[in-house]
C-alpha positions in Angstrom: 296.9 127.1 6.1 297.1 130.9 6.2 294.0 132.9 5.4 293.8 134.5 2.0 295.2 138.1 1.7 292.2 139.6 0.0 289.4 140.8 2.3 286.6 138.9 0.5 288.5 135.6 0.5 289.4 136.1 4.1 285.7 136.9 5.1 284.5 133.9 3.1 286.5 131.6 5.4 286.4 133.5 8.7 282.6 133.9 8.6 281.7 130.8 6.6 279.8 133.1 4.3 279.3 132.3 0.6 281.2 134.8 -1.6 278.1 135.6 -3.6 276.3 137.0 -0.5 279.4 139.0 0.5 279.6 140.4 -3.1 275.9 141.6 -2.9 276.5 143.2 0.5 279.7 144.9 -0.7 277.9 146.2 -3.7 274.9 147.5 -1.8 276.4 148.6 1.5 280.2 148.8 1.1 282.9 146.5 2.3 282.9 147.6 6.0 279.2 147.0 6.4 279.4 143.7 4.4 282.1 142.5 6.9 280.0 143.6 9.9 276.9 141.8 8.5 278.9 138.6 8.0 280.3 138.8 11.5 276.8 139.3 13.0 275.7 136.1 11.4 278.0 134.2 13.7 276.4 135.5 16.8 273.6 133.9 18.8 270.1 135.2 18.0 268.4 137.2 20.8 265.9 135.4 23.0 262.5 137.0 22.4 259.2 136.6 24.2 255.6 137.5 23.2 253.4 138.9 25.9 250.0 137.1 26.2 247.8 140.1 25.7 244.7 138.0 26.6 245.7 137.9 30.2 248.2 140.8 30.9 250.2 143.6 29.3 253.8 144.3 28.4 254.7 146.5 31.3 253.4 144.0 33.9 255.5 141.2 32.3 258.6 143.4 32.1 258.3 144.2 35.8 257.7 140.6 36.7 260.7 139.4 34.6 263.0 142.1 36.0 262.0 141.0 39.5 263.3 137.6 38.7 266.7 139.1 37.6 266.1 139.0 33.8 267.3 141.9 31.7 264.4 143.0 29.5 264.1 145.4 26.5 261.0 146.1 24.6 261.3 145.5 20.9 261.6 148.8 18.9 258.8 147.9 16.4 256.6 145.2 18.0 254.8 146.4 21.1 254.2 143.0 22.7 257.7 141.6 22.0 260.4 141.6 24.6 264.1 140.8 24.1 265.5 139.2 27.2 268.9 138.2 28.5 270.4 136.7 31.6 267.4 134.5 31.9 268.9 131.3 33.2 266.6 128.4 32.3 263.5 129.9 30.7 261.4 127.1 32.2 262.0 128.6 35.7 260.3 131.9 34.8 256.8 132.1 36.3 255.6 134.3 33.5 256.3 131.6 31.0 255.2 128.6 33.2 251.9 130.4 34.0 251.2 131.6 30.5 251.7 135.4 30.7 254.3 135.1 27.9 256.0 132.6 25.7 259.1 132.2 23.6 258.6 133.6 20.0 261.1 135.5 17.9 260.2 138.8 16.3 260.2 137.3 12.8 257.7 134.7 13.8 255.5 137.4 15.5 255.7 139.5 12.3 254.6 136.5 10.2 251.5 136.1 12.4 250.8 139.8 12.3 251.0 139.7 8.5 248.1 137.3 8.3 246.1 140.0 10.1 243.4 137.7 11.6 240.3 139.4 12.9 238.0 138.5 15.7 235.3 136.1 14.6 237.1 134.8 11.5 238.0 131.2 10.6 241.8 130.9 10.3 243.8 127.9 9.3 247.4 127.4 10.4 248.5 124.4 8.3 252.0 123.8 9.6 251.5 125.0 13.1 253.7 123.2 15.7 254.9 124.1 18.2 252.1 126.8 17.9 253.6 130.2 18.7 252.1 131.7 15.5 248.7 130.2 16.3 248.9 131.7 19.8 249.8 135.1 18.5 247.0 135.0 15.9 244.5 133.9 18.6 245.5 137.0 20.6 245.0 139.2 17.5 241.6 137.6 17.1 240.9 138.4 20.8 240.3 134.7 21.3 237.1 135.0 19.2 236.5 132.9 16.1 237.9 129.6 15.0 241.6 128.9 14.6 242.4 125.4 13.3 246.0 124.5 13.9 247.4 121.5 12.2 250.6 119.5 12.3 251.6 116.3 10.6 252.5 114.4 13.8 250.1 113.8 16.7 252.7 114.6 19.4 253.4 118.0 17.8 249.6 118.7 17.5 249.5 117.9 21.2 252.2 120.6 21.9 249.9 123.1 20.3 246.9 122.0 22.4 249.0 122.0 25.6 250.4 125.5 24.8 246.9 126.9 24.1 245.7 125.5 27.4 248.7 127.0 29.3 248.0 130.4 27.7 244.3 130.2 28.4 243.4 130.4 24.7 240.1 128.8 23.7 239.6 129.5 20.0 242.4 127.1 18.9 241.6 123.6 17.8 244.8 121.6 17.4 244.6 118.6 15.1 246.8 116.2 13.1 246.6 116.9 9.4 248.7 116.9 6.2 248.5 120.2 4.3 249.8 118.4 1.1 246.6 116.3 0.9 243.2 117.8 0.0 240.6 117.5 2.8 237.0 118.1 1.7 235.9 118.4 5.3 238.1 121.5 5.8 236.0 124.6 6.4 236.2 127.7 4.2 238.7 130.0 5.8 239.0 133.8 5.9 242.8 133.5 6.2 245.4 130.7 5.9 248.9 130.6 7.2 251.2 127.9 5.8 254.7 128.5 7.0 256.4 125.3 5.7 
C-alpha cells in the first residue's frame, strides 16, 4: 500500500501519530515543526541520572562516569541531572552501584521538585515504587524529617527500602499501602505526592 500523498496523512502513518495531535502542532508551530515533533516521538528517550547530593556533587559524578567511558552532559535546567550515553550496562557503573547517583528522568525529577519538600517536614509519597521521586525528595529535605513511601505490593515497597539503603537515605520509611483506601493511622502531612 502506498503512503498517502498529503503530508498530514503521510505523517499520521509514518510516525504513528494521531491526526488530531498533528493538527494542533501544525496550527501552533507550523507544518515543518509538527513533522519534526512527530519524528522525535519515535526516538529513544535519553538516559538520565540524578546525583545523590547527600553524598557527593555533580562534578565528582561527571568525572567518575567519564573515567568509566560514559559520555555525560549536565541537564540545562536541572543542576543535579545528568544525561548519559555510551553507558553499556548501567549496573556496571560504580557510581550507581555504590549510591552516588541513580536512574531518574528529568520529568520525574521535576515532579519531585514541584512538591518542594522542606527539611523536617512529613511527606507522603503514595504511589512510590520504585522510589526515585522519594529519593529526590529526601535529598531536597536534606534527609531530615519523615518521608513515608507507599506501594500496593510488598516486593515493590522492598525496592524502595533497598534503594534508600543503597543511597544512604535514612528519612524514608517504605511500606505497603493502598492510597485508594482511607487509613486513620496515617499521620498528617505537610506535603503529599500521588503520582498514579
